[in-house]
C-alpha positions in Angstrom: 125.7 116.8 108.7 127.5 115.4 111.6 129.1 112.0 111.3 126.9 110.7 114.2 123.9 111.3 111.9 125.1 108.3 109.8 125.4 106.0 112.8 122.2 104.1 113.9 121.2 104.0 117.6 120.5 100.5 118.9 116.8 99.8 119.7 115.0 96.7 120.9 111.7 95.4 119.6 109.3 95.3 122.6 106.1 94.4 120.9 105.0 93.1 117.4 101.4 93.4 116.3 100.1 91.5 113.3 97.8 94.1 111.8 96.3 92.4 108.7 94.9 89.0 108.1 94.8 88.7 104.3 97.5 88.9 101.5 98.5 92.3 102.8 101.2 91.5 105.4 101.4 94.5 107.7 103.0 94.4 111.1 103.4 97.1 113.7 106.6 97.2 115.7 107.0 98.9 119.1 110.6 99.9 119.6 112.6 101.2 122.6 116.1 102.7 122.5 118.6 100.7 124.4 120.5 102.0 127.5 117.5 103.7 129.0 117.8 106.4 126.3 114.7 108.5 125.9 112.8 108.6 122.7 114.2 111.2 120.4 112.1 114.3 119.8 110.2 114.3 116.5 107.1 115.8 114.9 104.1 114.1 113.2 105.0 113.3 109.6 108.7 112.8 110.0 110.4 109.5 109.3 113.3 107.4 110.5 115.8 105.1 108.9 115.7 101.6 110.3 118.5 99.1 109.9 118.0 95.3 109.9 121.6 94.2 110.7 123.2 92.2 108.0 120.4 93.0 105.5 120.1 96.8 105.0 118.1 99.8 106.0 114.9 101.5 104.7 112.8 104.6 105.6 109.6 104.3 107.6 107.2 107.0 108.7 106.7 107.3 112.5 103.3 106.1 113.5 103.5 107.1 117.2 102.6 110.5 118.7 105.5 112.8 119.8 103.7 112.9 123.1 104.5 109.2 123.7 108.0 109.1 125.2 107.9 105.4 126.1 108.3 103.9 122.6 108.7 104.4 118.9 106.0 102.9 116.6 106.3 102.0 113.0 104.0 100.0 110.8 105.6 98.0 108.0 104.1 96.3 104.9 106.2 93.4 103.6 107.4 94.5 100.1 111.1 93.7 99.7 114.3 92.4 101.2 114.5 94.7 104.3 110.8 94.6 105.1 110.8 90.8 104.8 113.8 90.5 107.1 112.1 92.9 109.6 109.0 90.8 109.6 111.0 87.8 110.7 112.2 89.6 113.8 110.4 89.3 117.1 110.3 90.7 120.7 113.9 91.1 122.0 115.6 91.4 118.7 117.6 94.5 117.9 117.5 97.0 115.1 119.3 100.3 114.3 117.5 103.7 114.1 118.6 106.9 112.6 116.6 110.1 112.6 114.2 111.7 112.7 114.4 113.2 109.2 112.3 115.3 107.0 109.6 117.9 107.6 106.3 117.4 109.4 102.6 117.8 109.1 101.7 121.4 110.0 99.5 120.6 113.0 100.9 123.5 115.0 100.0 125.9 112.2 96.5 124.4 112.0 95.5 125.0 115.6 91.9 126.2 116.0 91.1 124.7 112.6 88.9 121.7 111.8 90.8 118.8 110.5 89.9 115.9 108.1 92.1 112.9 107.8 91.5 110.7 104.8 93.6 107.5 104.5 94.0 104.5 102.4 95.5 101.2 103.7 99.0 101.6 105.1 98.7 105.4 104.5 97.0 105.5 107.9 100.4 104.8 109.5 102.0 108.3 109.1 98.6 109.9 109.8 98.3 108.0 113.0 101.1 110.1 114.5 99.2 113.3 113.7 95.9 111.9 114.8 97.2 110.7 118.2 98.9 114.1 118.7 95.8 116.1 117.9 93.5 113.8 119.9 95.9 113.7 122.9 94.0 115.0 126.0 96.6 117.7 126.4 96.1 119.0 122.8 92.5 118.2 121.9 91.1 121.6 123.0 93.5 123.3 120.6 91.7 122.0 117.5 88.2 122.1 116.1 86.2 119.2 114.9 88.1 116.2 113.6 86.7 113.9 110.9 88.3 110.7 109.6 87.6 108.6 106.6 89.7 105.4 106.6 89.7 103.2 103.6 90.8 99.5 103.4 90.6 96.7 100.9 88.6 94.5 103.2 87.7 94.2 107.0 90.8 91.9 107.4 93.0 94.7 106.1 92.0 97.3 108.7 94.7 98.8 110.8 94.7 99.8 114.4 91.4 98.3 115.5 92.7 98.8 119.0 92.9 102.5 118.5 89.6 103.0 116.9 87.4 102.9 120.0 89.5 105.5 121.6 89.4 107.7 118.6 85.6 107.3 118.3 85.1 108.3 121.9 87.1 111.5 121.7 85.1 114.7 122.0 84.1 116.3 118.7 85.5 113.5 116.6 83.8 111.5 113.8 85.3 108.3 112.4 84.0 106.5 109.3 85.4 103.4 107.5 85.0 102.0 104.0 86.1 98.9 102.1 86.4 98.3 98.4 83.6 95.8 98.0 80.6 94.8 100.1 80.8 91.7 102.3 78.7 90.0 105.0 78.4 91.6 108.4 80.1 94.9 107.2 78.0 97.8 108.5 80.0 100.7 107.4 80.6 102.4 104.0 81.5 100.6 100.8 83.5 102.2 98.0 86.6 104.1 97.2 87.2 107.2 99.4 87.0 109.8 96.7 83.5 108.7 95.8 82.4 109.0 99.4 83.7 112.5 100.3 80.6 114.4 99.4 78.3 112.1 101.3 80.3 111.0 104.3 82.5 114.1 105.0 81.1 117.5 105.9 83.3 119.6 103.7 83.8 123.3 103.8 85.9 125.4 101.4 87.4 127.3 104.2 88.3 126.7 107.8 89.1 123.0 107.3 92.5 121.4 106.6 92.6 118.1 104.7 95.3 115.5 105.4 95.5 112.8 102.8 97.7 109.7 102.7 97.5 106.3 100.9 98.5 104.8 97.6 99.4 107.4 94.9 96.3 106.8 92.8 94.1 107.2 95.9 95.9 110.4 96.9 95.4 111.9 93.4 91.7 110.8 93.2 90.9 112.3 96.6 92.7 115.5 95.9 90.9 115.9 92.6 87.5 115.4 94.4 88.5 118.0 97.0 89.4 120.5 94.3 86.1 119.8 92.5 84.2 120.9 95.6 86.2 124.1 96.0 88.9 123.2 98.5 92.0 125.3 98.1 95.2 123.6 97.1 97.0 125.1 100.1 94.5 123.5 102.5 95.3 119.9 101.2 98.3 118.2 102.9 99.9 114.9 101.8 103.1 113.0 102.1 105.3 111.5 99.4 107.3 109.2 101.6 106.8 106.2 99.4 109.4 107.6 97.0 112.2 107.7 99.5 115.2 105.4 99.8 118.4 106.7 101.5 116.8 109.4 103.6 119.8 111.7 103.0 119.2 113.1 99.5 122.2 111.1 98.1 120.7 108.3 96.0 118.4 110.6 93.9 115.5 108.2 93.9 113.1 110.8 95.5 114.3 113.7 93.3 111.5 115.7 91.8 112.7 118.7 89.9 114.8 120.8 92.3 113.5 118.9 95.3 114.4 115.8 97.3 111.4 114.3 99.1 113.5 113.0 102.0 115.1 116.5 102.6 112.4 119.0 101.5 109.5 116.7 102.4 108.1 114.2 102.8 105.1 116.4 103.7 103.8 118.8 101.0 100.7 120.9 100.5 99.0 120.4 97.2 99.9 124.0 96.3 103.6 123.0 96.6 103.0 119.9 94.4 101.5 122.1 91.7 104.8 123.9 91.5 106.7 120.7 90.9 107.0 118.6 87.7 104.1 116.2 87.0 106.2 113.2 87.8 105.3 113.1 91.4 
């Protein structure tokens, strides 16, 4: 690794979006590199290390499409010291960026395939990068039908409501939403996503690739349901980015057997996870 890989590039916050309106405090930050520097090349599923000066740094999955060269997008849930400090920043403030790091969703390998994206809460953020890339007008014809099932705790916890009309209007694309419990004026699905797969997703045991991201218990429940209906482990793709800390394979927090999530992942097929210790 070159020494420059340890040095963050300066970036400016150009937009802040308050995504959620309940006790889940999630904000989306649009960032632009300073000095008219172009957005670095990255692939869907990769992550960056963001520095809040004077506080620390943390890894965040990229939530923007590689096709968008105007800005970098991340969505951040307030969970600790760095994220709390980041949430206090506003337009015009500066942060540091290192990256991109890690591997990526295999969207290039899955051309001509049908894709299903199943997300839970903030897990939609890293999938957004792949979704926007696949649905980009320049790429859409390279993929088959796209289905999405997006799960949130409540309507107030929904992410990217400004993206959803665009996604819904894209050719050969179906988008469904679910929340944990029924509430007034909610006209979509109700229930946890693993309980809705058979009824709300047209699943096939071949020719479809399943991308799953969300809280660990949600990921495991969805994967178990997919396996029950005959989906092959190699056709299920997920990300373990929640385990990462330093992004360089040095701190050991994301170590699983012989693997470091930040270096060998964060994206894995379920077949690869089966070959790891159960601790994931």
